[in-house]
C-alpha positions in Angstrom: -6.2 32.2 -11.3 -5.8 28.4 -9.5 -8.7 25.7 -10.2 -10.8 26.3 -7.3 -11.1 30.1 -8.3 -12.1 28.9 -11.2 -14.8 26.4 -9.7 -15.9 29.1 -7.3 -16.4 31.8 -9.5 -19.5 30.6 -11.5 -21.5 29.6 -7.8 -20.9 33.2 -7.2 -22.6 34.3 -10.2 -25.0 32.0 -9.5 -25.8 33.3 -6.0 -25.4 36.6 -7.2 -28.3 36.1 -10.2 -30.4 33.9 -7.6 -30.4 37.6 -5.4 -30.8 39.5 -7.7 -34.0 37.5 -8.9 -35.0 37.0 -5.8 -35.0 41.3 -5.1 -37.2 41.4 -8.0 -39.6 39.0 -7.7 -40.1 39.9 -3.9 -43.1 42.0 -4.8 -45.4 39.6 -6.9 -44.1 36.9 -4.0 -45.2 39.0 -1.4 -48.4 40.3 -3.2 -49.4 36.2 -3.6 -48.7 34.9 -0.2 -51.0 38.1 1.2 -53.6 37.0 -1.1 -52.9 33.0 0.0 -53.2 34.1 3.5 -56.0 35.4 2.8 -58.1 32.7 1.2 -56.6 30.4 3.4 -57.7 31.9 6.7 -61.6 32.5 5.3 -61.7 28.6 4.2 -58.8 27.0 5.9 -57.9 28.4 9.0 -57.2 25.0 11.1 -54.8 24.5 8.3 -53.1 27.9 7.9 -52.7 27.7 12.0 -50.6 24.5 11.4 -49.2 25.4 8.6 -47.3 28.8 10.0 -46.5 26.3 13.2 -45.3 23.9 11.4 -42.5 26.8 9.2 -42.0 28.2 12.7 -40.7 24.9 14.4 -39.3 23.8 11.1 -37.0 26.6 10.1 -33.2 26.3 10.1 -30.9 29.1 10.3 -28.9 27.8 7.7 -31.7 28.0 5.3 -33.6 30.5 5.8 -32.2 33.2 3.8 -32.2 31.3 1.0 -34.3 31.6 -2.4 -37.6 29.0 -2.3 -37.6 28.0 1.0 -40.9 29.7 1.5 -43.7 27.5 0.5 -45.3 30.3 -1.3 -43.0 30.9 -3.5 -42.5 26.9 -4.8 -46.7 27.1 -5.2 -46.2 30.4 -7.1 -43.4 28.8 -9.4 -45.3 25.3 -10.2 -48.6 27.4 -11.0 -46.3 29.9 -13.4 -45.2 26.6 -15.1 -48.3 25.4 -15.5 -50.0 27.9 -17.5 -46.9 28.6 -19.5 -47.4 24.7 -20.2 -51.1 25.8 -21.0 -50.2 29.2 -23.2 -47.8 26.5 -25.3 -50.0 23.9 -25.7 -52.7 26.5 -27.5 -49.9 28.6 -29.5 -48.1 24.9 -30.6 -51.8 23.6 -32.0 -51.4 26.4 -34.8 -48.7 25.0 -36.4 -50.0 22.1 -38.4 -46.9 20.8 -39.9 -45.4 20.6 -36.4 -42.5 22.6 -35.2 -38.6 22.1 -35.2 -37.0 21.4 -32.0 -33.9 19.9 -32.9 -31.6 23.0 -32.9 -33.7 23.7 -29.1 -32.8 19.8 -28.7 -29.7 19.8 -29.2 -28.7 23.2 -27.4 -30.7 21.8 -24.3 -28.7 19.0 -24.3 -25.2 19.8 -24.5 -26.4 22.8 -22.2 -27.0 20.0 -19.3 -23.9 17.7 -20.5 -22.0 20.7 -19.4 -23.6 21.4 -16.5 -23.3 17.9 -15.5 -19.2 17.9 -16.7 -19.2 21.4 -14.3 -21.0 19.6 -10.9 -19.0 16.4 -11.3 -15.6 18.4 -11.5 -16.8 20.9 -8.7 -17.8 17.6 -6.6 -15.0 15.8 -7.1 -13.1 19.3 -6.8 -14.4 19.5 -3.3 -13.9 15.7 -2.3 -10.3 16.1 -2.9 -9.6 19.0 -0.9 -12.5 17.6 2.2 -10.4 14.1 2.8 -7.0 15.8 1.4 -5.9 12.6 -0.8 
């Protein structure tokens, strides 16, 4: 296996994971979008019309099938994130003496350092192939 296949393989795994996650969360996202559109059509119909026109004119054929290109999906993820923060804050208030996060912090830092090194190697690799140095 050459270096190009080694670098591309994780990207292919990630894209396949994103497709599978999209398939799993599509019913939730569709229901959220339906409810949001109903509320917007009742309370802010001009905004909804403007949003639909903007999305129709700004859609790119290259990105329309990519995950998170729908603003309702992004709003749903932000809502889940904020809900998680509230739940975790309540959970953490139960610990009077604190909660040891050093193992989590070490794992987090190791993972992000490894990810950054991989992305750097990918950029250098693609740069060398694109410009034929």
